[in-house]
Structure formats: structure tokens, C-alpha cells
N, C-alpha and C positions, 0 to 999 in steps of 0.2 A: 704295900709293896716293900721289898727289901733289895739291897744292893748286893750284887754278886759279880764275879769276874768271868769273862768269857775265855776262850782258849788262847787269846792273845793278851790276856791280863788287862783288857779294857773293862771299865766298870759299866755294867748294864743293869737294867731293872728286871726283876723276875717276881712273879706273884708267889705268895707263900702257899706252899702245899704241905699239908700235915702228913705225919706218918700214917694216920688212919686213911687218908685219901689215897695215899700211895698203895697201901694194902688193898683197898677196894679196887684199885686199877688192876692189880695182879689177880684178884678174884675174877674180875671181868675177863681177863685174858685166859684164865683157866677154863672158864665157861665157853669162851670162843673156841678153845681147842677141842671142846667136846667132853671135858671132864666135869666132875661134880665137886666143886670146891668145899662142899659140906661133908664129903666122906672122910673117914677117920684119918687116912694117910695124908690128906691135903689141908686139914683144918688149920694148921700152923704154917703152911707153906707160904702164903702171902706175907706174913710177918717175917719169916726167915729170908725171903727174897728181898724184901725191903731193907733188912739189915745188911744183907750181902751187897746190895747196890750201894749202900752208904760206904762200904769198904772199897768196892771196885772203883768208885768215882769220888773218893775222898780228896783227890788232888785239887778240886775246885775250891776247897776251903783253905788251901795253904798257899802262901806267897813264897815262891821259890827264891826270890831275892833275899828274903830274911834268913834263909838257910845259910847263905853265903856271907852274912854280916861279919862273922868273926874270922879274922885271918891272922897269920903269924909272919912276923918279919925277921925272926932270928934264924935265918937259913944260910948264913955265911955267903951270901951272894949267889946262891944257886939260880941259874937262869936257863937251864935246859928244860926240855919237855918233861912233863909229869903225865904218865899214862896209867889209866885204870881200865883193865880188860874184863870182859865177860860179866858185865853187870846184867843181871836178869831183868828182862822186860816183860811185863804182863799188863797189857792194855786191851782196849776194845775199839774196833773200827766204828767210825761214826755213821757208816752207811747201813750196816746190818746189826750193829752192836754185838758182833761176834768177836771172840778173843783174838788178840795178837800176842803171840808167844815167841820170845827170842832173847837176844842179848845185845848189849850196847858196849862200845869201846869209846872212851872219852880221854882226850889229851888236852893239856893247855901249857903254854909257856909263860911262867910268871914274870912280872915286871920287877916287883920289889917284894911281894908278899905271896904266901901260899895259903891254901885252905885245907882244913882237915879232910883226909881221904874219904871218910864216910859221907861227907857233904856232896861229893860228886855223884855217888850212887843215889843219894836222897833227892837231888835235883831230877835225875832220870825218873825216879819213882813218882815224884809229884806230877810231872807232866804225863807220865804213863797212865796215872789214875784219872784220866779224863777221856771223853770220846775223842778219837784221834784219827788222823791219817799218818802213816809212817813218815812221810816227807815233812809234815809240819812238826811232828814230834822231834825229829832230828834237828831241825832248825831252831826250835824253841830252846832245846838244851844248849846248843852251841851259842846262841845269842845271849842267853841269860848268863852263862859262864863268862863270855867275853866282856859284857858290860859290867857285871857285878864285881868281877875280879880285876878289871882293868888290865886284862892279860895282853901279852904281845901276840898271842895266837891261840886258836882253839880248833880242834878237830873232833868230830863226832861221827861214828859209824854205827848203824843199827842193822842187824841181820835177823830176820824174823819170819815166822810162818803165820799166814792169815787164814783163820778158820772160815772166813767168809768165802774162800775159794778152795779150801781143802775138804770141807764138810758139806758144802752146798755148791750150786752153780756148776762151774767147770770141774770141780772135784779133782784137782791135781794135788794129791797129798804130799808129794815130794818137792813141791815148788817153794822156794824161799825168796825173800825180797831183801836187797841190800841197798841202803841209802847212806850217802856221805855228805857232810857239810863242813867246809873249811873257812876259817876267818883269819885275818891278820897274816902272820908269817907262814902259816900252813897253806894259805891260799896263794901268797905271793912268792914263796920260795919252795920250789919243787923238792929240794934236798930234805927239807923238814917233812914234807908230805910223804916222800918215799921212805924215809926212816920210820915214820909213824906206821905206814902200811906194812913194812917188814916186821915191826914189833908186834902188831896185832895179829899177824899171820903165823907167829911162832906156835907150834902145836903144844898143847898142855901135856905134861908128863903123865 
């Protein structure tokens, strides 16, 4: 048995599964679909899919809190919101394992220290590379930033398309889903929340 983390960063036990076992599982699925996994075009497909899944779901192996370890205090007392817009989101829904494609907007109000801008996008990426619901993804990003940065407030918005409902099921290809989560001053002071919403709605040139 090995220790891994679930979607809420709680340590759980999980049996070891080798790459070869994963490849065999994909061969079984190909057969179930009615394909011949031994034909030339599919011989390497199980291995390719296994490698792709390692990339799609690499977020399970990364601790998002460690990404935020390094902060900077030489900001001359800056204490207004920091906003990063249009962070690409590429995730998979936990119900059908279908892609979730969209963008995230993240803001925080520093108390004494700020974090490198790339780290905000990295936290979004880590949680995105797990099986997700959009609601949970939004909250995980917000809570991690709030706790790790000891911020005065955090706001996170995700706007995305779920292919589990655009390519299958109800098949509403133009439907998008928007989720918001506010903590600290963004939750308690509507002036901060309203300013944030105005900033993220500014159209790109």
C-alpha cells in the first residue's frame, strides 16, 4: 500500500497499480468498445493513454501549499487586491471523466507579503489536474490561497464549459458554468467584491 492525497488533501491509502496494469485496463476498454487492440494503429494506444492520464491527473502528486512557500515582503506596504485574470483551466469532471475547459480569475488582498504571480496560476493548475467538480475546484483554490498566504481576503471565479453536457447527455454546446467563492474581506465587504467583479469583466483588447 502507498499513501496518496485525496481531493481535499487528506492522506488516504491506495493500492499500487503498475503502468503495465493500467495499460492492460485500457486494452480491455478498447476491446469493450468493439476494437481490436492488436491492430497496427492501436498497438501503442494503451501506453499513450496511460502516459496522457499521468499528465491529465498529475495534480494528485503535488502539494499546492508548497507552491506558495516563498513569499516577498519588500512591497512598500501594498495592501490592495492583486488580481490575475484569464488563467486557463483544463480539468476533468469526476462523474464522466469528460474535459472541463475554461478560465479562472483569482484575487487576494495581502496582509504583509505577496507571492510570485506565476504561483497563482500554478495553484489553479494543480487542483485542475485532478478529477473535479467545478464547485469544489473553486473552493479549493480559494481556501489554499487564504490559508497559505494568510491573506486578508481571497476571491476566485471559474467560467467553464463541461463536455459531459456539451458532447453527451443534454448536448447544450453553448452552455457555460460560472462559480464564485469569496473569503475574508471579499466576503464581508461588498465594495471589494464589486470592484473585483468589475475588474474581471473588463474586456480584453
